[in-house]
N, C-alpha and C positions, 0 to 999 in steps of 0.2 A: 491416499498417499501413493506415488506412482514407485516401482520398482528399482528407479533409477535415483533413489534419495536411503541416505543412512534411515534404517526404522527404526526413529526415536521422533518423540513430538516435537514439532515445530522446529523442521531444518531448513527451512526455508519460508520466505514472506507466507504470507496468509494462511500458512500451516500445511500446503501443497499447492499443488501446480494448478488443483480444477480451481482455487481459490475461494474455498467453503468459508473459513477465517475460524475454524475448528480444530482445537489442539488432539482428537482423537485418542486419549488417553485416560477420558472421564474425569479429569481435573477441574471442574469449575470451582467457584469460587465458595460458592452455598454460603451465601451471605443470610445469618438470622438474624432476629428481633435480638436488640442489644448486642450488637455488633455495627460493627465501622469502619471505614476507608482510613488507614492511614498511613503519608508517604513518608516511609522510612528511612530512603536514603534517594539522595537526589544529586547531579551533575551536571555542571555547564559545561557542554560539549558539543562544542560547533566546529563542523555540519557532521554529521550522522544520518549513516543511511537508512540502514535497518540494522534490527535485530535477529538473531536465530539463535536454537538452541542448538545444540549436538548429544552430549552423554547428559547424561543427570550430575547438575553443577556446571555443567559446559555452557557460556554464555560470551557470545562474538558479536562485535559492531563494527560495521564497514563506516568507517570516515574520511574526510577528505580535507585538505589543507584551502578549502572555498575561505576561511576568515583572512590567509592571505592574498584570497585574490580579489577581492570586494566583496566577495557576496552575493555576488549576481549569476543568475541560470545562465549556465552555456560559458563562463570564464573557464580557461585552461587550466585543472586541476593536476594532483597526483591523489593518490590513495593509498588506505594503509587498511588491515585487520588489527584490532583489539582483542585480545581475550581479558573478561570482566570478573570480578569476584562476583558472584553471583546475587551475595547478600549486600556488600556496600558499594555497588558497580565500578570499585576502582580499577584501574587496568592493571593484569598482572603481567603481561606481556604482550610484546608489537610486532609486529612484521616492520620491514623493509618498506620504505615508500614505492608506491607501484607506479609506472605512466599511467593516465588515465585521457585525458584530453577536456573538451566541452563537458562541463559537468551539465550531469541531468542526475536524479538519484537511481543508484546504481543497483545490483542486488547481490546475495551472497549465499550461499545453499550448503548442507554440507552431502556430499556425494555416497554412493552407497558401496564405492571402497574406502570410507574413511575421509578422506581429504576435504579439503574448502574449497570452493569455488566462488571467483568473482567477475561479474563485468560491471566497468563502469569507464563512463567515456565512450571509447573505439578501442578498447581494450580487454582482452579475457585473460584469466590470470587461475593459475591452482598454485595452493598452498598446502602443506600438510597442518596436522594435527597443533604442529608445535610451532606454526605459521611460517617457515621454512620455504621462499618460492619455488617451486619443481619446474614451473614451465609459464610461459607466458606468450599471447598471440596477440598482431594487430590485426584489428578486424578491416574489412574490404572497406566499407562505409565509412567517411568520413567525419560521422556526426555520432553524438551521445546515444548511447544504447541501453535501455531500460530495461535493466534483470536478463532474464532466462525463466527457461522450463527446462529440465531433464528430460528425456525419452525412458521408456523403461529398458531401453538398450543400453543406454548411461551417457548417450549424447547431450550433449547442449544445443539448443537452439535460442538464439538470439537474434534480434530485430533492432534496430536502429529508429528514429522517429526523429521528425520533422518540427521541434518544439517552436522555432519562432514563428513559421508561415501554415505550417499543415498541407503543406503541397505536395511537397516532395517523396514519391512513392518511395516506400520502404523495402530495405534489404533483408531477406533473411538471411542465414547461414546456420549450418550444422556443425560442428565441431568432434572431434574426437576427443576422449574424454582423459585419455594419455597425455596427447602432444597437446591439446589444442588446436591441433591444423585440422584445416576443411576435410568432412568424409566428402562433401558435394557441393560444385558451383553454387556460389547467392544464389539466390532468387528474389528478383523484383518484383515487390507485388504492386498490383492493377492503379494504387494509390497510395497516400501517405495514410500512416497508422501511426498514433499519440500512444493509444494503448498498451499496456505490458499485455503481454502470452500470455495464454492460459492453454493446459493439456490435461489429456485424459491417460498418459504414458503413450500413447501411439500415435495420434494427433494432438496437433496443435491448432487453436483459434486466434487468428489474429481481427483484431478490428477494424477497419480500417473507418476513414470520416466518411462513408455513404454507403459501407456494405461488410458483413459479417466474413470470414475467408476461414476455410478450414485446409491444412496440408499436414500430409506424411512424407516421412523419409522413406523413399524406399533404397533399403539395402543392396537389393541385387543389382540395380541400376547405376547407385552411385547419384541421386538425386532427391532435389525435392519437389514433390507434386504437390500441385492448387488440385484442390478437388472443386473442378468444374460445374458439379451438379449441386454444390449447394452453398451457395451464395446471398443469402437473406438483406434484402435491400431494406433499411431505414432512415435514409435521407436522399439528398439534402431537402430541406425546404429554408425561406426568408429567415424565419426566426427562429432557427435551431442550429445546433453545432455538434459536432463529432463528442463519439462518446467513449466513455474509459475503459477500464479493465474487465473483460470479460469474465464467469463463472459457468462451471459446468456443471449442470446437476446428470440425475440419469436419463432423464428427457429433453432437458434443455437447456439451450445457452441464454443466459440473463446479462443485462449490461446497462448501466446509467448512460444518459447523454448531456449537451448543454457541457462538452467541457470546454470550453472555451471561456476564459476568463482574465481580469487582471488582476491576480494575488498578490498581496503583500504580505505583511504579519498573521490575515485572516482573510479568511473567504467569504466572512460575512458580505454581501453588498459589490461582489467582485464577478456576479455575472454580464456578461455581454450581450449574446440571443436575446434575443424578446420574449419569444415564448415560454412556456413553465416546462419546465425539467421534465422529462420522463422515464420511466423505467419499463424495459423491451424484452423481451421472451422470443426464443425462437427456436422450434424443435431441431432436435438433434439428426432426426431421421429425413423429414423432407422438406426443411427450412421453409416451414407455416409460420409466420409473425405478427406478432400485436403488441403492443403498449396500452399505458398509462401516465396519466400524470400523477406524479407523486404530492405535490403541495399544492398545485393549482394556481402558482404566485409565478409572476413573469420574473424575470431574468434570474431564474435558477440555476446554480451550475455546480459541479461535483470534478472531484479527479483520482476517484477511485473507485472502487467495485461495489455493488451490494453484499449484505452478507447472504448464508444461508445456510438455512438450520435442516440438515438431512432428515432428521427421527420424523420432524412435525410437518415438513414439508412448507416453510415459513422463508419467506425470502421479506429481507428489510433492506429498505432504499432510503434515501435522505438527499434533501435539498439544500448544500454546505451555504448555499448566496442568501436564502430566505430562514434558516435554523429551523428546517423541518425535519423529524424522523419518522418511518411508516414502515408497518409490517401487510403482508398479506399472505393469505394462504393457497398454495398451489393446488385448484382441483381439476385432473384434467388439464387443457390447456388454458385454462381461464385462472385469473385470479380473486379471488375473495378477502377483501378488506380487513383487518381483524383490528387494528388501531394505527393511532396518530397521535406524535407528541411535538408541540409545534414550540417555538421557543428555548430546542435544545440545540446548538450550535455543532453539530458534529462536522467533520471533515477528513479524517484520517479512513485507515482501516479497521476495520469491525473485528471481533472475539465474539467468538459463539459459543455458549458452553450448553450444548444439546441436552445434560445429564442432570445438570443443578436450573435449568430453563432460564437463563442468564445471557442479558446481550453485554458486553463491554462498548463505551463508544466514547468519544470527547463533549464537550461544552463549552465551549469559547465564551468566555466574559469579558469585554470593557466597556469604554463609555465610547457610546453610542456619535456623541462630537466628531468623532476622531476618525467615522469615516465618512466624512463631508469628504468630495471628490479634490478639493482646493487643499485640503490639511494633510490628505494621503499623497498627494502629487511631492507635497514638501515635506512630508516624512521619507519619501524615498530617495531624496537627496542625500541623508545621513545610512542609506545603507552601509556601506564603507564603515562609516566609524562602528555602528552597529555591529559588526560581522566582527571587526577588532577588537572591539571593548566589552568585557566579562562586567565591569562594574556599569557602561554604560544599559546593558542588557539586565543587570539587578534592578537597575532604578526606574527601566521603563515598565516594570511590575507595578508599579503603582497605577500606569492609565490601562492595566490588561495583562489576564494571564490567562492559563487554560487549567479546565478542570478534567476529572475523571470521571464518568458515571456509571453505573451496573442498573439496566433497566431488565422488567422482567420481560422473555423474552417471547411470551404469549398476551401479554396484557397491556406492555407497555408502561406499568407503573413503576415507579422510582422505589432501589433497593437502598441506594449509597451514592454518595459522591465525594470528592474531596478536592481540593482546590489542588493545581500545578504550579511550582515555580516555574514555569516556561512563557516567556515573554512574547513566545511565539504561538499560533495554533497546530496542531498535530497536526500532517499532512501525509505523514507515512508510517511505518509497521512497528507497531506496537508486539510484544510478545507475551504468551501467560506465563508464570514464573514456576518455580519448581514445589510450592507449595499451594497455598490457600494467597496468592499474590500474583501480580502482571507487572510486566515490565511496560514502563511510558516510553516515548519517544516523538520528539520531534524535532525540526534541524538544528534548536540552543542547547536541548537537553532530553537526560534520559534519565529515568528515575524507577524505583522500586517502590509498588502498591499495596500493602499488605491488608488482607481481615484481621481487626484485632478487636478486643472486646472495649465495647462503648465506657469513654473513659481511662482507657489505660495508657494512652498516647497523647503527645503533643500536635498531631498533626491533626487540619481544620477539616471539618466534615460540615454538609448539609444535606436535607430530604432533595433529592430533582424535584 
């Protein structure tokens, strides 16, 4: 966790700007024999972008009115922040509606000054813990901005993304945390960047469509500087597409490619690029780069970062298009395969518990016949009705739903799984709970899932 964040676990997406997916509080689930997972609270909440924590018991959700705008990406939306009951998931307080713009999942974080910051669409907002708005700023690029990172000095670094074509070069801005006004002129990257930023607190990594870029804020000169000596190239290639969110370890930057897809309610079978998806790693010092296939199956795809276990040196990759999850140990600059699980359809952000050696992932289940291209195209025409109708979403659970699974981080063996009443696969940001629980989040659903004694509750569970 960088110094710019509130000094508690999981005060931003992925648990920190390095995007390890680790809570950092030693609070794993610790599922033992005779225990199970149970959905103890669930709420239809279309549309939710992210869940983050602040103080113990304080849980916040970034939401928007996408349901009123037809439910499609790039629809113009307004957003708001809700404070949730950490046990029931019921809203306890809500900010006023905030201007956003063209929708793509935004971001929320608790700053070291105690306030909450939101970037959604083409706007940045600052709210106090009671959700009163303190400042707002319209960003220079009139495109959706996919979240932000905080530097150790407290500044916000934000970046837009051309999610429709992946052609327009991205614009990076640095904002003052007090006023949200720019502290430097915006910097235009050499190419488009769809992935979210990562940061070690001093520099930020932006993953372009063919290269990785490192940026830093030169406070003395008041400008954002692009490191010309570090630009690892990973493309292009005819059968591959751009990568997603990078992960920063002590020695390497990690990411997954083949990010272009035709996702609807699931990423299964949605890949466009013909080649197998690859996991990439580049040295942070000299930019030397290498890669390995995750599944070896064509038309693989993802839209999120790998997971990282800093204690065991384990990186977890996945192929959301082909339902494969795999793990490697980094030894020097080489990856050694530890395990592979086929048939686990994970698409969202991972949670890694180094203390209990547990990996929290998703596992979408549906009828494979519904993924036929003609049926998917016809179903797309119902997206406006689906977004507007909680009743229709409940009815669609008969044709597909998500699951939450917990795997052994070292072996991939299944420890527990539970069905989640979400008619859409989770692509977004879960959060660890305040006890032996976890908060699930998809575009349609937020839920609290807890460890209970076998037979203690009514939630459905099954082996993985």
